[in-house]
C-alpha positions in Angstrom: -238.3 -72.3 -286.2 -240.1 -74.8 -287.9 -238.6 -77.7 -288.8 -238.8 -78.8 -292.5 -238.7 -82.5 -291.5 -242.0 -81.8 -289.0 -243.5 -80.4 -292.2 -242.9 -83.6 -294.3 -243.8 -85.7 -291.7 -247.0 -84.1 -291.1 -247.6 -84.3 -295.0 -246.8 -88.3 -295.1 -249.1 -88.8 -292.2 -252.4 -87.1 -294.2 -251.3 -89.1 -297.3 -251.1 -92.5 -294.9 -254.7 -91.5 -293.8 -255.7 -91.2 -297.2 -254.4 -94.6 -298.3 -256.2 -96.1 -295.2 -259.4 -94.4 -295.9 -259.3 -95.8 -299.6 -258.7 -99.3 -298.4 -261.8 -99.1 -296.1 -263.8 -97.6 -298.8 -262.5 -100.3 -301.4 -263.3 -103.2 -298.5 -267.2 -102.3 -298.4 -267.4 -102.3 -302.4 -269.3 -106.1 -303.0 -267.2 -107.6 -305.4 -269.4 -110.8 -306.3 -267.5 -112.8 -302.9 -268.5 -112.9 -299.5 -267.3 -110.1 -297.4 -268.4 -109.3 -293.9 -267.3 -105.6 -294.5 -270.4 -105.2 -296.6 -272.3 -105.2 -293.6 -270.2 -102.5 -291.7 -273.2 -100.0 -292.8 -276.0 -102.0 -291.2 -277.3 -100.5 -287.8 -279.7 -102.6 -285.8 -282.2 -101.3 -283.3 -281.1 -103.0 -280.0 -283.1 -101.7 -276.8 -284.0 -98.4 -278.3 -280.7 -97.8 -279.8 -278.9 -98.0 -283.2 -275.9 -100.3 -282.7 -273.2 -101.9 -285.5 -274.4 -105.3 -286.7 -271.1 -106.9 -285.2 -272.0 -105.3 -281.6 -275.2 -107.7 -281.9 -274.4 -110.9 -283.7 -271.5 -112.9 -285.1 -270.8 -112.5 -288.6 -268.6 -115.3 -290.6 -268.2 -116.2 -294.2 -268.5 -120.1 -294.5 -267.8 -120.1 -298.3 -267.2 -117.7 -301.2 -271.2 -116.7 -301.6 -272.3 -116.9 -298.0 -272.5 -114.8 -295.3 -273.8 -116.3 -292.4 -275.0 -113.9 -289.2 -275.6 -115.6 -285.6 -277.3 -113.3 -283.3 -276.5 -113.4 -279.5 -279.8 -113.4 -278.9 -282.5 -115.0 -280.5 -285.2 -112.6 -280.1 -283.5 -109.8 -282.2 -283.2 -112.0 -285.4 -286.2 -110.1 -287.0 -284.6 -106.5 -285.7 -281.4 -107.7 -287.8 -283.3 -108.9 -290.8 -285.2 -105.4 -290.8 -281.8 -103.3 -290.7 -280.2 -105.4 -293.3 -283.4 -104.9 -295.6 -283.4 -101.4 -295.1 -279.6 -100.9 -295.4 -277.6 -100.1 -298.9 -276.4 -103.8 -299.1 -279.1 -105.0 -301.5 -279.3 -108.6 -300.5 -282.4 -110.2 -299.2 -281.8 -112.1 -295.9 -282.9 -115.7 -295.5 -283.8 -116.8 -291.7 -284.0 -120.1 -290.2 -284.9 -119.3 -287.0 -281.2 -119.5 -285.6 -279.1 -117.8 -288.2 -279.5 -115.4 -291.0 -278.0 -116.3 -294.3 -277.0 -113.8 -297.2 -276.6 -115.6 -300.4 -274.3 -113.0 -302.8 -275.1 -113.2 -306.1 -273.0 -113.1 -308.8 -272.7 -110.1 -310.5 -273.6 -109.3 -314.1 -271.1 -107.3 -316.4 -272.8 -104.0 -316.2 -272.8 -104.2 -312.3 -269.1 -105.3 -312.6 -268.4 -102.1 -314.5 -270.6 -99.9 -312.3 -268.6 -101.0 -309.4 -265.2 -100.5 -311.2 -266.5 -97.1 -311.7 -267.3 -96.5 -308.5 -263.9 -97.7 -307.2 -262.3 -95.5 -309.7 -264.0 -92.6 -308.0 -263.0 -93.3 -304.8 -259.3 -94.1 -305.9 -259.4 -90.4 -307.6 -260.9 -88.8 -304.1 -258.1 -90.4 -302.5 -255.3 -89.0 -305.2 -257.1 -85.5 -304.5 -256.5 -86.0 -300.6 -252.7 -86.9 -301.3 -252.4 -84.0 -303.8 -253.9 -81.6 -301.0 -251.7 -82.8 -298.6 -248.6 -82.3 -300.7 -249.7 -79.0 -301.8 -250.3 -77.7 -297.6 -246.7 -79.2 -297.1 -244.7 -77.2 -299.7 -247.2 -74.2 -299.0 -246.0 -74.8 -295.0 -242.3 -75.2 -296.5 -242.3 -72.0 -298.7 -243.7 -69.7 -295.5 -240.8 -71.3 -293.3 -238.4 -69.3 -295.9 -240.0 -65.9 -295.2 -241.0 -66.4 -291.4 -238.4 -68.7 -289.9 -235.1 -67.9 -292.3 -235.3 -71.4 -293.5 -232.6 -71.4 -296.2 -233.9 -71.7 -300.1 -231.9 -74.8 -300.8 -233.1 -76.6 -297.8 -236.6 -75.7 -298.8 -236.0 -77.0 -302.2 -234.5 -80.3 -300.9 -237.5 -80.6 -298.6 -240.3 -79.9 -301.5 -238.2 -82.7 -303.7 -238.4 -85.5 -301.1 -242.2 -84.3 -300.7 -242.9 -84.7 -304.1 -240.9 -88.2 -303.9 -243.2 -89.2 -301.0 -246.4 -87.9 -303.0 -245.5 -90.1 -306.1 -245.4 -93.3 -303.5 -248.5 -93.0 -302.2 -249.8 -92.0 -305.7 -248.5 -95.2 -306.9 -250.1 -97.1 -303.7 -253.7 -95.9 -304.7 -253.0 -97.1 -308.0 -252.2 -100.3 -306.9 -255.1 -100.5 -304.7 -257.3 -99.8 -307.3 -256.1 -102.1 -309.8 -256.3 -105.2 -307.3 -260.0 -104.0 -306.4 -260.8 -103.7 -310.2 -259.2 -107.0 -310.8 -261.4 -108.7 -308.0 -264.7 -107.0 -309.7 -264.0 -108.0 -313.2 -262.9 -111.5 -312.5 -266.0 -114.0 -313.1 
């Protein structure tokens, strides 16, 4: 017999993954402030293989508008520069022979609106994932009535608790989105 608690727990786990993924995606969106996570997508050719930038250099944020990249080997500084230029980061690196600096330009109003729209899209896809997890859990609960003989009132109680968990995660998505939107729109 399938336990209703296991079904609810599996659904909540899927919802938690959706929140984690949303948080990760929002952290990669540039908000006019220096954030080393925007460089997560950069892959550097190192001995013939593409590796993440963090595997070949130290990435630091000395101030709110600058990201500083210190390569572990001076000879790959050109490769790092090329990787940044080829990436979707959209910032031209400045190289002084020792370190690479990325100056984060201030965002225009139009770009802020674009980024806020992108954040809204990420939030909506997270909400869809959470709704799908709820739907899957409720379907599993309904099947458990027929196949495992779970009483209907137990199934209805489990469904109600699944809805409460769903509402809690949807609220988290809204909070994450609101915080990121505020960060982007703050001049």
